[in-house]
Residue, then its C-alpha position, 0 to 999 in steps of 0.5 A: x500500500x503506497x497510498x492510504x486511500x480514504x473514503x467519506x465514511x472514514x472522516x470524523x472531522x474535516x481534517x481527521x479520519x479514523x481507520x479500522x480493519x484492513x488498513x489498520x492491520x496494514x499500518x501495524x504489520x507493514x508500515x510498522x507505524x507509530x504515533x507521529x508518523x507521516x503517511x501519504x494519503x488520498x481521498x477517494x475521488x479527490x486529492x492526495x496529501x499527507x496524514x499525521x498519525x495521532x493515535x494507533x492501537x489494536x482497535x483503530x487509528x486516527x490521523x490528521x490529514x490535509x490534501x494539496x496534490x491532484x492524482x496522476x492523469x489517466x491514460x487516454x484509453x478505453x480498454x475492451x477486454x474479453x472476460x478473463x478466467x475468474x482467478x485472473x480477473x482480480x489481478x487484471x482489475x488491480x493492473x488496470x487501476x494501477x496503470x491508469x486506465x479510466x474505462x474498462x469494458x468487459x466483453x463476451x467472446x466465443x472463447x469466454x466460458x459461460x461459467x466465467x460470467x457467474x463468478x462472484x468477482x464480478x459483483x460490484x463490491x468485489x470489483x471495487x475492492x480490487x480496483x482500490x488495491x490497484x489505486x493504493x499500489x499506484x498512488x491514485x484516487x480515481x476509480x476506473x469505470x467498469x462496464x459489463x457487456x455480455x453480448x458481443x454482437x450488439x455492443x460491437x455493432x451498436x455502441x462500439x463505433x460511437x465509443x471508438x470515434x475520434x480515437x485510434x482503434x486497435x485490436x491486440x491479436x496474434x497473427x500476420x498483422x502490423x506491429x503494435x505502435x509505440x508511444x502514441x500521442x492520441x486517444x486509443x480504443x484497445x481490444x484484447x481478446x481471451x487467451x485463445x484469441x478472438x475468433x476470425x468473426x470477432x476480429x472482422x466485427x471489431x475491424x468494421x467498428x474501426x479497430x485495426x488488428x496489431x500484434x506483439x510478435x509470435x509469442x502468445x501471452x496470458x491476458x494479464x501479461x498482454x494488458x501490461x505489455x500493450x499499455x506499456x508499449x502504447x504509452 
């Protein structure tokens, strides 16, 4: 936890917060904090600043806080991602939040197993929990928007063209495609498929919506690795 992320319910006064639970445990076990210590803090959806630890015991911690720094800028990106397998989904949420993706669309694909959509990790509270872990890692305060689209064809035909308008549309897909561009200085709409890749029909529909296939080479990457590699290359 590189940022102590605070929510409205934590505030007991305009400049004072009380913490319990996971963050209190982290202060004890990881920070090994003591009264008087200064810690980096951020208000969820707001600014970042400093907190001074006023008291700390087994039950709670109280901090005096002030905020004077904006969070880091988000990437100019909309990320479309075929729903990963549940055990990978939590890590993907953290990665997306940590790397500054402002909008994530989880999309169905032929190679996405139907059972994946039943995972409890898609519950709003579970998504939020993982996004917050990513924000704490990267020192950010603004939650990404997560949109769930369970029907590929209606989304790609009816909503994606407008979503991708005015952006550089790309489909990460292994094959005989141009290399993924580097250090792009314009907004991007990027679609990444499941571990087996998009099927040809899906690539064609994405192309019709304005997204051009690109590749990173011959190696087939796990979804979480492909997300990191593509975003690092593009930005």
